[in-house]
C-alpha positions in Angstrom: 0.3 0.2 0.0 1.3 3.3 -0.7 2.4 6.1 2.1 -0.6 7.5 4.0 -1.4 11.1 2.9 -2.4 13.8 5.0 -4.0 16.5 3.1 -5.4 19.9 5.1 -9.3 20.7 4.8 -9.4 23.9 5.6 -7.8 26.7 6.9 -8.8 26.6 10.7 -8.1 22.9 11.6 -8.7 19.5 10.2 -6.9 17.3 7.6 -7.7 13.9 5.2 -5.8 10.8 5.9 -5.9 8.6 3.1 -4.7 5.5 1.9 -4.8 3.3 5.3 -7.1 0.7 6.4 -7.6 1.2 9.6 -9.3 -2.5 9.9 -5.9 -3.9 9.7 -3.2 -3.0 12.4 -1.0 0.0 12.1 2.4 -0.1 12.1 4.7 2.2 14.7 5.8 4.2 11.9 2.4 5.5 10.9 0.8 5.5 13.9 3.6 8.1 14.4 2.6 10.0 11.7 -1.0 9.8 12.3 -0.4 11.2 16.2 2.3 13.8 14.5 -0.9 14.8 12.4 -3.2 15.3 14.9 -1.2 17.0 17.0 -0.9 19.8 13.9 -4.3 19.7 12.5 -6.4 19.2 16.1 -9.1 16.9 13.9 -8.4 14.2 11.3 -11.0 12.7 8.8 -10.3 8.6 7.6 -12.5 8.3 4.8 -13.2 5.0 3.6 -13.4 2.9 6.6 -14.8 -0.2 7.3 -15.0 -0.5 11.1 -16.8 -2.5 13.5 -17.2 -1.8 17.0 -14.3 -4.4 17.8 -12.1 -2.7 14.9 -13.0 1.1 16.4 -11.9 -0.1 20.6 -8.4 -1.3 18.9 -7.6 1.6 16.8 -8.8 3.7 20.0 -6.5 2.0 22.1 -3.6 3.8 20.6 -4.7 7.3 21.8 -5.4 6.5 25.4 -7.4 4.9 28.2 -10.3 4.2 27.1 -13.8 5.4 28.4 -16.1 2.5 29.3 -19.2 4.7 29.6 -20.2 4.0 33.4 -22.0 7.6 33.4 -24.1 6.9 30.2 -25.3 2.7 30.0 -28.3 3.8 28.2 -26.1 5.0 25.4 -23.9 1.8 25.3 -23.7 -0.3 22.6 -25.1 -3.7 23.4 -22.1 -5.9 23.1 -19.2 -3.6 24.0 -19.3 -1.0 26.8 -16.5 1.4 25.7 -18.6 1.9 22.6 -21.3 5.3 22.4 -24.1 4.7 19.9 -24.8 8.2 18.2 -28.1 7.3 16.7 -31.8 7.6 15.8 -32.1 4.4 14.9 -33.6 1.6 16.8 -31.0 -1.2 18.1 -32.8 -4.5 19.6 -35.7 -2.3 19.2 -35.0 0.6 21.2 -33.9 4.0 20.1 -31.1 5.1 22.7 -31.4 8.3 24.1 -28.3 9.9 23.0 -29.8 9.8 20.0 -29.7 14.0 19.6 -26.3 14.6 22.5 -24.2 17.4 21.5 -26.4 19.9 19.5 -24.8 22.9 21.3 -21.0 24.0 21.2 -19.2 21.7 24.2 -15.6 20.0 24.7 -16.7 16.6 26.0 -16.8 16.1 29.9 -15.8 19.8 30.8 -17.5 19.5 33.8 -15.5 16.7 35.2 -12.6 16.6 36.7 -11.0 14.2 34.1 -12.1 15.9 30.6 -12.0 13.8 27.6 -8.7 13.8 25.6 -9.6 11.7 22.4 -13.2 11.4 21.0 -13.4 9.1 17.6 -16.9 8.9 15.7 -17.7 6.5 12.8 -20.6 6.9 10.4 -22.8 3.9 9.4 -25.9 5.6 8.6 -26.3 9.3 7.4 -29.0 11.3 6.7 -29.6 12.7 2.7 -28.8 15.9 4.1 -27.6 17.7 6.8 -26.5 16.3 10.0 -23.2 17.8 9.6 -20.2 18.2 12.8 -18.4 21.7 13.4 -15.2 21.7 14.9 -13.7 24.8 16.9 -9.5 25.4 16.9 -9.0 26.7 20.1 -5.5 27.7 19.6 -6.5 30.4 17.0 -8.6 31.8 19.1 -6.7 32.3 21.9 -4.0 33.5 19.4 -6.4 36.0 18.1 -7.3 37.3 21.3 -5.3 40.7 22.3 -2.1 40.6 24.2 -3.9 42.0 26.7 -6.9 39.9 27.0 -4.5 37.1 26.8 -2.8 38.1 29.7 -6.3 38.5 31.4 -7.5 35.1 30.9 -3.8 33.2 32.1 -5.1 34.0 35.3 -8.6 33.0 35.1 -10.3 29.8 36.4 -13.6 28.4 34.7 -16.1 27.2 36.8 -17.7 24.4 34.3 -21.7 23.7 35.6 -23.0 20.6 34.6 -26.4 22.6 34.7 -25.6 24.2 31.8 -25.5 21.1 29.0 -29.2 21.5 28.7 -32.2 23.5 30.4 -34.7 21.6 27.7 -34.9 18.8 30.1 -37.0 17.2 33.0 -36.3 19.6 36.2 -35.5 16.5 38.5 -33.3 14.4 36.3 -31.6 17.6 36.0 -31.1 18.1 39.6 -29.4 14.3 39.8 -27.5 14.9 37.4 -26.0 17.9 38.9 -25.5 16.2 42.1 -23.6 13.5 40.4 -21.3 16.0 38.9 -20.9 18.8 41.2 -19.4 22.0 39.3 -15.8 21.6 38.9 -12.6 24.5 38.0 -10.8 24.1 35.5 -7.9 26.8 33.7 -9.2 29.0 31.6 -6.5 28.8 29.2 -5.1 25.4 28.7 -1.4 24.3 27.6 -1.6 21.2 25.6 1.0 18.5 27.1 2.3 17.6 23.7 2.2 20.4 21.4 3.3 23.0 24.1 0.6 25.5 22.7 -2.1 27.5 24.6 -5.7 27.0 23.5 -9.0 28.7 25.2 -10.6 26.4 27.4 -13.8 28.4 27.9 -17.1 27.4 26.5 -21.2 27.3 26.9 -20.9 25.0 30.4 -18.6 27.5 32.0 -21.1 29.6 34.9 -18.1 32.3 35.8 -14.8 32.9 36.9 -13.6 32.0 40.1 -13.5 35.2 42.4 -15.5 37.0 40.3 -19.4 37.0 40.4 -21.7 35.5 38.0 -22.7 39.4 36.7 -19.0 40.3 36.0 -18.4 36.8 34.3 -21.3 36.7 32.3 -20.3 39.7 29.6 -16.7 37.9 29.2 -18.1 34.3 28.9 -20.5 35.4 25.6 -17.9 37.2 24.0 -15.7 34.3 24.3 -18.3 31.9 23.4 -19.6 34.0 20.0 -16.0 35.4 19.4 -14.8 30.9 19.6 -17.4 29.7 16.8 -16.4 32.8 13.9 -16.1 31.3 10.4 -12.2 32.0 10.4 -12.2 29.2 13.2 -14.5 26.6 12.2 -14.7 23.6 9.8 -17.6 22.0 9.3 -17.5 18.3 8.4 -20.2 16.9 6.0 -19.9 13.3 6.9 -19.9 9.8 4.6 -20.7 6.5 5.3 -16.9 4.7 6.6 -15.6 7.9 7.9 -13.7 8.2 11.2 -13.7 11.3 12.3 -10.8 12.2 15.7 -10.6 15.2 17.8 -9.0 16.8 20.2 -10.9 17.8 23.2 -8.4 19.8 24.8 -7.9 22.1 22.1 -11.0 22.2 20.1 -14.8 22.4 20.7 -17.7 20.7 18.6 -21.7 21.0 17.9 -23.4 18.5 16.1 -25.8 20.1 13.6 -29.3 19.0 14.4 -30.7 19.7 10.6 -31.7 16.9 9.2 -35.2 15.2 8.7 -35.7 13.0 12.3 -37.5 10.2 9.8 -33.4 9.3 8.4 -31.1 7.9 10.6 -28.3 9.6 11.4 -26.2 6.0 12.6 -22.6 6.6 14.1 -20.5 4.9 17.1 -18.6 6.6 19.1 -15.5 6.1 21.5 -13.2 8.3 23.8 -10.1 8.3 25.9 -9.8 9.8 29.3 -7.7 12.8 29.8 -5.3 14.2 32.5 -6.8 15.3 35.8 -6.7 18.7 35.6 -10.0 19.7 37.5 -10.6 20.4 41.3 -14.4 20.6 42.5 -15.6 24.2 43.2 -16.4 22.8 46.8 -13.0 22.1 48.2 -14.9 20.2 51.2 -17.5 18.2 48.6 -18.6 14.6 49.7 -18.2 11.9 46.9 -20.3 12.7 44.1 -23.8 10.7 43.7 -23.7 7.5 41.3 -26.0 6.1 39.0 -26.8 3.0 41.8 -28.9 5.6 43.7 -31.4 6.5 40.4 -34.7 4.7 39.7 -34.4 2.9 36.5 -36.2 6.1 34.5 -33.6 8.4 36.3 -30.8 6.5 35.2 -32.4 6.8 31.6 -32.4 10.1 31.8 -29.0 11.2 33.2 -27.6 9.0 30.5 -29.4 10.9 28.0 -27.9 14.4 29.1 -24.0 12.9 29.3 -22.0 14.3 26.6 
């Protein structure tokens, strides 16, 4: 097989990786090239792949410790705990609650003390139009801010509140979800452990900045969220069946665009890897968070729906 080829897909971020079959073991040299490209381009697209859940798990392990989705059991693949279903297609007679997850700008699990590192999504079926995923380069966002603003943000910490995931949920389920995920504090700017570059780490799930009131914080959070999703920072991926897309949650935010006919299937599977423990609870005296075991079956389903 010819050497793999890497071609940027937009100025902002993203590259297409071709001449590689991920259903087969990846050589150490090819893996090094892929990981270097991931560091450089943040989002990688592998078109025309033929993967099943087991093969997807095997490839994902090259990027770190797998998430077993213990907090999202009702979105799991029926045979593989490490695989999440992003699908409005019935599986074993049921539509999984995660069918509409991710339809706002976010980075995965930023409301936990151990946010996600890599996320991988493989497209099995897609609607005839719509259902794209958008990505924003948070390196470029940070670097485009004025020196004074960067200096100010470098000293801030954001309070990430899971209650901001969605306001269109059953209040009782949302309250249980908040008890499972108490507010956590992350730096407003992260230094990537591999590239050494600094990236803005603020999204719409940041309630306020530590040491500042919500009234003081909200105008700045709104400005940063709006600034981050300008077209110059964004790549919009139009899915094809067989696409595997891999992104780095440490320096990108993303949005699943819900602009497709719900009568058509959007069927994808997802894996992700666990990131570093970079966060701390807002309340330093907090008790261990509540687990799914404390919830009724209905509550567990509802909370599982909220996770993304």
